[in-house]
N, CA and C atoms as a LAMMPS dump frame, in Angstrom:
ITEM: TIMESTEP
0
ITEM: NUMBER OF ATOMS
240
ITEM: BOX BOUNDS ff ff ff
-5.0000000000000000e+02 5.0000000000000000e+02
-5.0000000000000000e+02 5.0000000000000000e+02
-5.0000000000000000e+02 5.0000000000000000e+02
ITEM: ATOMS id mol type element x y z
1 1 1 N -472.744 359.902 -439.927
2 1 2 C -471.567 359.473 -439.171
3 1 3 C -471.232 360.504 -438.121
4 2 1 N -470.422 360.093 -437.166
5 2 2 C -470.019 360.996 -436.106
6 2 3 C -470.924 360.875 -434.902
7 3 1 N -470.471 361.428 -433.804
8 3 2 C -471.254 361.348 -432.588
9 3 3 C -471.112 359.997 -431.928
10 4 1 N -471.838 359.837 -430.847
11 4 2 C -471.769 358.597 -430.111
12 4 3 C -473.146 358.041 -429.912
13 5 1 N -473.18 356.783 -429.651
14 5 2 C -474.454 356.109 -429.45
15 5 3 C -474.331 355.194 -428.24
16 6 1 N -475.349 355.216 -427.413
17 6 2 C -475.378 354.333 -426.246
18 6 3 C -476.5 353.321 -426.398
19 7 1 N -476.202 352.096 -426.04
20 7 2 C -477.212 351.042 -425.995
21 7 3 C -477.184 350.443 -424.597
22 8 1 N -478.353 350.227 -424.044
23 8 2 C -478.398 349.567 -422.741
24 8 3 C -478.102 348.083 -422.923
25 9 1 N -477.559 347.472 -421.891
26 9 2 C -477.318 346.027 -421.936
27 9 3 C -478.628 345.302 -422.238
28 10 1 N -479.738 345.82 -421.701
29 10 2 C -481.042 345.201 -421.923
30 10 3 C -481.409 345.213 -423.406
31 11 1 N -481.179 346.348 -424.088
32 11 2 C -481.455 346.425 -425.53
33 11 3 C -480.589 345.441 -426.31
34 12 1 N -479.317 345.37 -425.955
35 12 2 C -478.407 344.448 -426.641
36 12 3 C -478.866 343.007 -426.412
37 13 1 N -479.237 342.682 -425.182
38 13 2 C -479.702 341.326 -424.857
39 13 3 C -480.941 340.974 -425.674
40 14 1 N -481.871 341.91 -425.774
41 14 2 C -483.102 341.673 -426.529
42 14 3 C -482.803 341.45 -428.002
43 15 1 N -481.977 342.302 -428.574
44 15 2 C -481.688 342.22 -430.016
45 15 3 C -480.832 341.014 -430.384
46 16 1 N -479.967 340.585 -429.472
47 16 2 C -479.09 339.446 -429.773
48 16 3 C -479.66 338.128 -429.257
49 17 1 N -480.754 338.224 -428.483
50 17 2 C -481.368 337.052 -427.855
51 17 3 C -480.399 336.334 -426.905
52 18 1 N -479.531 337.119 -426.293
53 18 2 C -478.602 336.592 -425.288
54 18 3 C -479.094 336.984 -423.901
55 19 1 N -478.779 336.178 -422.892
56 19 2 C -479.077 336.6 -421.519
57 19 3 C -478.28 337.869 -421.201
58 20 1 N -478.865 338.743 -420.411
59 20 2 C -478.225 340.025 -420.098
60 20 3 C -476.845 339.824 -419.464
61 21 1 N -476.646 338.706 -418.764
62 21 2 C -475.356 338.438 -418.121
63 21 3 C -474.236 338.247 -419.144
64 22 1 N -474.573 337.958 -420.404
65 22 2 C -473.555 337.693 -421.423
66 22 3 C -473.288 338.893 -422.334
67 23 1 N -474.014 339.979 -422.119
68 23 2 C -473.86 341.16 -422.975
69 23 3 C -472.472 341.787 -422.827
70 24 1 N -471.973 341.864 -421.61
71 24 2 C -470.654 342.475 -421.405
72 24 3 C -469.567 341.674 -422.134
73 25 1 N -469.654 340.345 -422.091
74 25 2 C -468.703 339.494 -422.812
75 25 3 C -468.782 339.745 -424.318
76 26 1 N -470 339.851 -424.835
77 26 2 C -470.193 340.14 -426.258
78 26 3 C -469.57 341.492 -426.615
79 27 1 N -469.8 342.496 -425.775
80 27 2 C -469.253 343.835 -426.021
81 27 3 C -467.726 343.816 -425.989
82 28 1 N -467.149 343.095 -425.028
83 28 2 C -465.683 343.007 -424.946
84 28 3 C -465.119 342.33 -426.194
85 29 1 N -465.81 341.304 -426.678
86 29 2 C -465.368 340.608 -427.893
87 29 3 C -465.428 341.566 -429.088
88 30 1 N -466.53 342.301 -429.229
89 30 2 C -466.68 343.244 -430.344
90 30 3 C -465.614 344.34 -430.289
91 31 1 N -465.318 344.835 -429.088
92 31 2 C -464.265 345.845 -428.923
93 31 3 C -462.897 345.265 -429.273
94 32 1 N -462.625 344.038 -428.815
95 32 2 C -461.304 343.441 -429.054
96 32 3 C -461.086 343.121 -430.528
97 33 1 N -462.164 342.827 -431.25
98 33 2 C -462.063 342.545 -432.688
99 33 3 C -462.108 343.823 -433.527
100 34 1 N -462.173 344.98 -432.846
101 34 2 C -462.255 346.284 -433.511
102 34 3 C -463.48 346.39 -434.422
103 35 1 N -464.579 345.722 -434.01
104 35 2 C -465.845 345.856 -434.732
105 35 3 C -466.56 347.129 -434.294
106 36 1 N -466.316 347.512 -433.057
107 36 2 C -466.838 348.768 -432.518
108 36 3 C -465.719 349.429 -431.722
109 37 1 N -465.843 350.738 -431.543
110 37 2 C -464.938 351.48 -430.667
111 37 3 C -465.801 352.248 -429.687
112 38 1 N -465.396 352.205 -428.448
113 38 2 C -466.168 352.884 -427.422
114 38 3 C -465.801 352.345 -426.059
115 39 1 N -466.788 352.322 -425.17
116 39 2 C -466.53 351.88 -423.803
117 39 3 C -467.748 351.17 -423.237
118 40 1 N -467.488 350.409 -422.182
119 40 2 C -468.538 349.699 -421.467
120 40 3 C -468.721 350.401 -420.13
121 41 1 N -469.953 350.801 -419.836
122 41 2 C -470.285 351.417 -418.551
123 41 3 C -470.972 350.346 -417.71
124 42 1 N -470.191 349.701 -416.834
125 42 2 C -470.729 348.597 -416.038
126 42 3 C -471.762 349.072 -415.025
127 43 1 N -471.565 350.246 -414.474
128 43 2 C -472.471 350.742 -413.441
129 43 3 C -473.86 351.014 -414.017
130 44 1 N -473.92 351.734 -415.137
131 44 2 C -475.212 352.038 -415.762
132 44 3 C -475.647 350.966 -416.752
133 45 1 N -474.831 349.929 -416.925
134 45 2 C -475.098 348.844 -417.87
135 45 3 C -475.419 349.393 -419.26
136 46 1 N -474.443 350.131 -419.797
137 46 2 C -474.576 350.707 -421.135
138 46 3 C -473.315 350.432 -421.941
139 47 1 N -473.52 350.31 -423.241
140 47 2 C -472.424 350.2 -424.192
141 47 3 C -472.395 351.517 -424.949
142 48 1 N -471.302 352.266 -424.792
143 48 2 C -471.145 353.564 -425.451
144 48 3 C -470.224 353.392 -426.656
145 49 1 N -470.754 353.651 -427.838
146 49 2 C -469.976 353.454 -429.065
147 49 3 C -469.808 354.776 -429.787
148 50 1 N -468.6 355.015 -430.303
149 50 2 C -468.384 356.206 -431.116
150 50 3 C -467.987 355.836 -432.537
151 51 1 N -467.848 354.539 -432.812
152 51 2 C -467.509 354.086 -434.164
153 51 3 C -467.941 352.639 -434.313
154 52 1 N -468.527 352.313 -435.467
155 52 2 C -468.915 350.941 -435.793
156 52 3 C -468.309 350.613 -437.147
157 53 1 N -467.665 349.46 -437.243
158 53 2 C -467.001 349.078 -438.491
159 53 3 C -468.038 348.879 -439.594
160 54 1 N -467.895 349.61 -440.701
161 54 2 C -468.822 349.42 -441.818
162 54 3 C -468.519 348.107 -442.536
163 55 1 N -469.561 347.485 -443.061
164 55 2 C -469.347 346.223 -443.748
165 55 3 C -470.484 345.969 -444.719
166 56 1 N -470.127 345.519 -445.906
167 56 2 C -471.116 345.136 -446.907
168 56 3 C -470.943 343.644 -447.155
169 57 1 N -472.038 342.895 -447.02
170 57 2 C -471.993 341.442 -447.168
171 57 3 C -472.939 340.982 -448.271
172 58 1 N -472.537 339.936 -448.985
173 58 2 C -473.485 339.313 -449.907
174 58 3 C -474.275 338.254 -449.121
175 59 1 N -475.282 337.663 -449.765
176 59 2 C -476.161 336.729 -449.053
177 59 3 C -475.406 335.514 -448.509
178 60 1 N -474.438 335.019 -449.248
179 60 2 C -473.665 333.861 -448.794
180 60 3 C -472.879 334.221 -447.532
181 61 1 N -472.295 335.405 -447.517
182 61 2 C -471.538 335.841 -446.343
183 61 3 C -472.458 336.028 -445.136
184 62 1 N -473.666 336.529 -445.382
185 62 2 C -474.628 336.701 -444.286
186 62 3 C -474.987 335.335 -443.701
187 63 1 N -475.22 334.349 -444.569
188 63 2 C -475.557 333.001 -444.103
189 63 3 C -474.405 332.403 -443.289
190 64 1 N -473.184 332.583 -443.764
191 64 2 C -472.009 332.085 -443.046
192 64 3 C -471.872 332.78 -441.694
193 65 1 N -472.064 334.091 -441.681
194 65 2 C -471.979 334.854 -440.442
195 65 3 C -473.031 334.386 -439.445
196 66 1 N -474.252 334.145 -439.916
197 66 2 C -475.322 333.661 -439.043
198 66 3 C -474.932 332.321 -438.423
199 67 1 N -474.409 331.42 -439.226
200 67 2 C -473.989 330.106 -438.727
201 67 3 C -472.911 330.258 -437.656
202 68 1 N -471.927 331.102 -437.931
203 68 2 C -470.837 331.305 -436.97
204 68 3 C -471.333 331.96 -435.68
205 69 1 N -472.228 332.934 -435.8
206 69 2 C -472.779 333.582 -434.606
207 69 3 C -473.636 332.617 -433.8
208 70 1 N -474.428 331.776 -434.488
209 70 2 C -475.231 330.768 -433.787
210 70 3 C -474.328 329.825 -432.999
211 71 1 N -473.243 329.383 -433.62
212 71 2 C -472.307 328.476 -432.952
213 71 3 C -471.653 329.167 -431.76
214 72 1 N -471.222 330.418 -431.955
215 72 2 C -470.593 331.157 -430.869
216 72 3 C -471.576 331.353 -429.714
217 73 1 N -472.84 331.694 -430.047
218 73 2 C -473.874 331.88 -429.024
219 73 3 C -474.06 330.597 -428.221
220 74 1 N -474.12 329.463 -428.911
221 74 2 C -474.251 328.179 -428.218
222 74 3 C -473.052 327.919 -427.313
223 75 1 N -471.855 328.216 -427.801
224 75 2 C -470.647 328.026 -426.997
225 75 3 C -470.686 328.89 -425.736
226 76 1 N -471.109 330.146 -425.884
227 76 2 C -471.19 331.056 -424.737
228 76 3 C -472.228 330.556 -423.737
229 77 1 N -473.381 330.101 -424.233
230 77 2 C -474.437 329.598 -423.341
231 77 3 C -473.958 328.386 -422.55
232 78 1 N -473.156 327.535 -423.169
233 78 2 C -472.663 326.338 -422.484
234 78 3 C -471.649 326.69 -421.396
235 79 1 N -471.011 327.857 -421.502
236 79 2 C -470.024 328.267 -420.5
237 79 3 C -470.679 328.72 -419.206
238 80 1 N -471.968 329.107 -419.268
239 80 2 C -472.589 329.639 -418.049
240 80 3 C -473.421 328.61 -417.326
């Protein structure tokens, strides 16, 4: 724990399978939900995080989370 971590928008897009144009929206949502703490560097297209919310999930919760994220991803894609 401790320290900070930076992820490029490109890395986030690859890992989330989202278009790079939607990474900033995803980051703003994660920040607003207090899932991460940090900042968005629009110029360098980086997400700088100094804290990530810890979470332990059982398999049922993981399945539910996947379903909700899939639905949210579809909703975001339809907006663009």
